[in-house]
C-alpha positions in Angstrom: 0.0 0.0 0.0 2.7 2.4 1.0 4.7 1.5 -2.1 1.7 2.2 -4.3 1.2 5.7 -2.7 4.9 6.5 -3.4 4.6 5.3 -7.0 1.5 7.5 -7.5 3.2 10.5 -5.9 6.3 10.1 -8.1 4.2 9.6 -11.2 2.2 12.8 -10.4 5.4 14.7 -9.8 6.8 13.6 -13.2 3.6 14.6 -14.9 3.7 18.0 -13.3 7.4 18.5 -14.2 6.7 17.5 -17.9 3.7 19.9 -18.0 5.8 22.8 -16.6 8.6 22.2 -19.1 6.1 22.2 -22.0 4.5 25.4 -20.7 7.8 27.2 -20.5 9.0 26.0 -23.9 5.8 27.1 -25.7 6.7 30.7 -26.3 3.8 33.0 -27.0 3.9 34.5 -30.4 5.0 38.0 -30.8 2.2 40.6 -31.5 1.9 41.0 -35.3 2.7 44.7 -35.3 5.7 44.5 -33.0 8.6 46.5 -34.5 6.5 47.3 -37.6 7.2 50.8 -38.9 5.0 50.9 -42.0 2.0 48.9 -43.4 0.3 48.7 -46.7 -3.4 49.4 -46.7 -5.2 47.2 -49.2 -8.7 47.8 -50.6 -11.8 47.0 -48.5 -13.4 43.6 -49.2 -17.2 43.4 -49.3 -18.3 39.8 -49.4 -22.1 40.6 -49.3 -22.8 43.9 -51.1 -26.5 43.7 -50.2 -25.5 44.3 -46.5 -23.6 47.4 -47.3 -26.1 50.2 -47.8 -23.7 53.0 -48.6 -21.7 53.1 -51.8 -19.0 55.2 -50.1 -18.5 52.6 -47.2 -15.5 50.8 -48.8 -13.6 54.1 -49.2 -14.7 55.3 -45.7 -13.4 52.1 -44.1 -10.1 52.3 -46.0 -9.6 55.9 -44.9 -10.5 55.0 -41.3 -7.9 52.2 -41.4 -5.2 54.5 -42.8 -6.0 57.2 -40.2 -5.9 54.6 -37.3 -2.5 53.4 -38.3 -1.2 56.9 -38.5 -2.7 57.7 -35.1 -0.9 54.6 -33.7 2.4 56.1 -35.1 2.7 53.4 -37.8 3.4 54.7 -41.3 1.4 53.9 -44.4 3.2 53.0 -47.6 2.5 51.7 -51.1 4.6 48.7 -50.3 5.3 47.2 -46.9 6.0 43.8 -45.3 2.6 43.9 -43.5 -0.7 44.4 -45.3 -3.9 45.5 -43.7 -7.5 45.6 -44.9 -11.1 45.5 -43.8 -13.6 42.8 -44.7 -16.8 44.8 -44.4 -19.7 42.4 -43.6 -22.4 45.1 -42.8 -22.6 48.8 -43.0 -26.0 50.5 -42.5 -27.1 54.0 -41.5 -30.0 52.5 -39.6 -33.7 53.3 -40.0 -35.4 56.4 -38.6 -38.8 54.6 -38.9 -37.7 51.6 -36.8 -36.1 53.9 -34.2 -39.4 55.9 -34.0 -41.9 53.0 -34.2 -40.1 50.2 -32.4 -37.5 51.8 -30.2 -35.4 49.7 -27.8 -32.3 50.0 -30.1 -34.0 48.9 -33.3 -32.9 50.8 -36.4 -29.5 51.8 -35.1 -26.6 52.2 -37.5 -24.3 49.2 -37.7 -20.7 48.5 -38.8 -19.7 44.9 -38.7 -16.3 43.9 -40.1 -13.0 42.1 -39.7 -9.6 43.8 -39.5 -7.2 41.5 -41.3 -3.3 41.7 -41.1 -1.3 39.7 -43.6 2.3 39.3 -44.4 3.7 40.1 -47.9 3.0 36.6 -49.1 -0.7 36.9 -48.1 -0.4 34.7 -45.0 -2.9 35.9 -42.3 -1.1 37.2 -39.3 -4.2 38.3 -37.3 -7.9 38.8 -37.8 -10.0 40.7 -35.4 -13.8 41.1 -35.4 -15.2 44.6 -34.9 -18.9 45.3 -34.4 -20.2 48.8 -33.5 -23.6 50.4 -33.5 -25.0 53.9 -33.3 -25.7 55.4 -29.9 -28.9 54.8 -28.0 -28.6 58.0 -26.0 -30.0 60.2 -28.7 -33.6 60.7 -29.7 -35.3 58.3 -32.1 -36.0 61.3 -34.3 -32.3 61.8 -35.2 -31.4 61.3 -38.9 -29.6 58.4 -40.5 -26.5 60.6 -41.1 -26.2 61.3 -37.4 -26.6 57.6 -36.6 -24.0 56.7 -39.3 -21.5 59.3 -37.9 -21.9 57.9 -34.4 -21.2 54.4 -35.6 -18.2 55.5 -37.7 -16.7 57.5 -34.7 -17.1 54.4 -32.5 -15.6 52.3 -35.3 -12.6 54.6 -35.6 -11.9 54.4 -31.8 -12.3 50.7 -31.7 -10.0 50.2 -34.7 -7.3 52.3 -33.0 -7.7 50.2 -29.8 -7.3 46.9 -31.7 -4.2 48.2 -33.6 -2.6 49.3 -30.3 -3.3 45.8 -28.8 -1.3 44.2 -31.7 1.9 46.3 -30.9 
């Protein structure tokens, strides 16, 4: 009995030592933007055009991405080792009618996308989901342009936060 307890204790110690060695040897990967001085901004990708209600949305997202990198003190160049783009899944200004008739957040503007970083060969380094909506604090009578601006402002802030996390 005593021998069995000792064998179990030794086996348990060995398992713990092996687990600790593996944990120490598995080095966490470096953030994808560590030591990156410049990025290349690629065009916005829109997989479902019927969910993007504004024809200027692709350019707006590309401009926001460019501005976010500049705000994070990362240069934007025509050619760089890291490429960035937005996959825009949904972009709507919302609906004044829904905000007025339904309320409870219905009809708010929406931006739903992925921020994608790739190396020069097209290998994905990181992909981050970003989902923002227009503010609830304002009246249901506000116009769609006001709702869209609120969502875009929230998006710009969130984009910058995500880029900073990757440094």
